[in-house]
C-alpha positions in Angstrom: 0.0 0.0 0.0 1.3 3.4 -1.0 2.2 5.8 1.9 2.9 9.5 1.3 4.8 11.4 3.9 5.4 15.1 4.1 8.4 16.4 6.0 10.4 19.6 6.4 14.2 19.1 6.1 17.2 18.2 4.3 16.8 15.7 1.5 20.5 14.7 1.7 20.0 13.0 5.1 17.0 10.9 4.2 17.4 7.2 4.7 15.5 5.9 1.7 16.2 3.6 -1.2 16.3 6.5 -3.7 16.6 10.2 -3.6 15.2 12.4 -6.3 17.4 15.2 -7.5 15.9 18.4 -9.1 18.7 18.5 -11.4 19.9 20.8 -14.1 19.9 19.3 -17.7 23.7 19.3 -17.6 23.7 16.7 -14.7 26.9 18.4 -13.5 25.6 20.0 -10.3 24.5 23.4 -9.6 22.7 25.3 -6.8 19.7 24.3 -4.6 18.9 20.7 -4.3 21.2 19.7 -7.1 24.3 21.3 -5.5 23.3 20.0 -2.1 23.0 16.5 -3.4 26.2 16.5 -5.3 28.1 18.0 -2.3 26.8 15.6 0.3 26.9 12.5 -2.1 30.5 13.0 -3.2 32.4 12.7 -6.3 30.9 9.4 -7.3 27.7 11.0 -8.3 29.4 13.5 -10.6 31.7 11.0 -12.1 28.5 8.8 -13.1 26.7 12.0 -14.4 29.9 12.8 -16.5 29.8 9.2 -17.8 26.3 9.6 -18.9 26.8 12.9 -20.5 29.8 11.3 -22.5 27.6 8.4 -23.6 23.8 8.2 -23.4 23.0 11.9 -22.8 25.5 14.2 -24.7 22.9 16.9 -25.0 22.0 16.6 -21.3 18.9 15.2 -19.5 15.6 16.4 -21.2 13.0 18.1 -19.1 10.6 15.6 -17.6 12.9 12.8 -18.0 14.8 10.7 -15.3 18.1 8.9 -15.0 19.7 7.0 -11.9 23.2 7.1 -10.6 24.9 5.9 -7.5 24.0 7.8 -4.3 27.6 8.0 -3.4 27.9 8.8 0.5 24.1 9.6 0.8 22.0 7.2 3.0 20.4 5.8 -0.2 21.2 3.4 -3.1 20.4 5.6 -5.9 20.0 9.3 -6.8 17.4 9.7 -9.5 18.1 12.9 -11.4 15.1 14.7 -13.1 14.8 18.1 -14.8 11.7 20.1 -14.0 10.3 22.9 -16.3 10.6 26.5 -15.5 7.3 28.2 -14.6 5.9 29.8 -17.9 3.8 32.6 -16.2 0.6 31.1 -17.3 -0.7 31.4 -20.9 -1.0 28.6 -23.4 2.4 27.2 -22.5 1.3 26.5 -18.9 -0.5 23.3 -19.6 2.3 21.9 -21.6 4.8 22.8 -18.8 2.5 21.4 -16.2 2.5 18.0 -18.1 6.3 18.2 -18.1 6.4 18.7 -14.4 4.0 15.7 -13.9 6.3 13.7 -16.2 9.3 14.6 -14.1 7.6 13.1 -11.0 6.0 10.2 -12.8 9.3 9.2 -14.4 11.2 9.5 -11.2 8.9 7.5 -9.3 8.5 4.9 -12.0 12.4 4.6 -12.3 12.7 4.1 -8.5 10.0 1.4 -8.7 11.7 -0.3 -11.6 15.1 -0.2 -9.8 13.3 -2.1 -6.9 13.3 0.8 -4.6 10.8 0.5 -1.6 11.1 4.0 -0.6 11.8 7.4 -2.4 12.4 10.9 -1.2 11.5 13.8 -3.5 11.9 17.5 -3.3 9.5 20.1 -4.6 10.7 20.0 -8.2 10.6 23.4 -10.0 9.3 25.1 -6.9 12.6 26.9 -6.1 14.7 28.8 -8.5 12.6 27.7 -11.4 9.7 29.8 -10.1 6.8 27.4 -10.0 4.0 28.6 -7.7 4.0 26.5 -4.6 0.4 25.6 -4.5 0.3 24.4 -8.1 3.7 22.6 -7.7 2.2 20.7 -4.8 -0.9 19.8 -6.5 1.0 18.4 -9.5 3.4 16.5 -7.4 0.9 14.9 -5.0 -1.7 13.9 -7.8 1.1 12.5 -9.9 2.6 10.6 -7.0 -0.8 9.3 -5.9 -1.5 7.8 -9.4 2.0 6.5 -10.2 2.8 2.8 -9.8 5.2 3.4 -7.0 7.4 2.1 -4.2 5.6 1.7 -0.8 6.8 5.0 0.6 7.0 8.4 -1.2 8.3 11.0 1.1 8.2 14.6 -0.1 11.0 16.5 1.7 10.2 20.2 1.7 12.8 22.9 2.5 10.5 25.0 4.8 7.6 24.6 7.1 5.6 27.0 4.8 6.2 24.7 1.8 5.2 21.7 4.0 2.0 23.4 4.9 1.3 24.1 1.2 1.8 20.5 0.4 -0.4 19.4 3.4 -3.2 21.7 2.2 -3.0 20.4 -1.3 -3.0 16.8 -0.1 -6.1 17.6 1.9 -7.8 19.3 -1.1 -6.9 16.3 -3.3 -8.2 13.8 -0.8 -4.8 12.3 -0.2 -4.0 10.8 3.2 -0.5 12.0 4.2 1.5 10.8 7.1 3.1 13.6 9.1 6.7 12.4 9.7 8.3 15.5 11.1 
């Protein structure tokens, strides 16, 4: 049975099978969640990302797709890198970008399940420097997670109590039972 948890904290200290990285398409690290995961996980993650760039992904990871690497020194077996879309400021492009955000979650969770992960930790993809409004990001994340063939535990690790509250409100509005694991 699927269990969805919402926690406030640092995704790099989660003890789960897979940690999802809100990555840049280059896969070579950066700021925010991406930089924190690369820093905490160590050089093994970057080495695998470089191998992917040199072989299967010479142009980088496309938005909405997901790929797995080692987790290095993290308390996980895998890091699943996904690229979320930048918020389009509504308009006709908003629906297409929303589908890409859902794909980022669906592909990450699906990849975790295909690897045999029983638990996965995810950040609020695109809700940081990519400017996605928190309420919409939470709705997309939670509705996609609830519908995805998934590991037994999906834990959203949110960077602030305010973001956790937004996710909790979205879960309630969507009728999704969430476990408070703070």
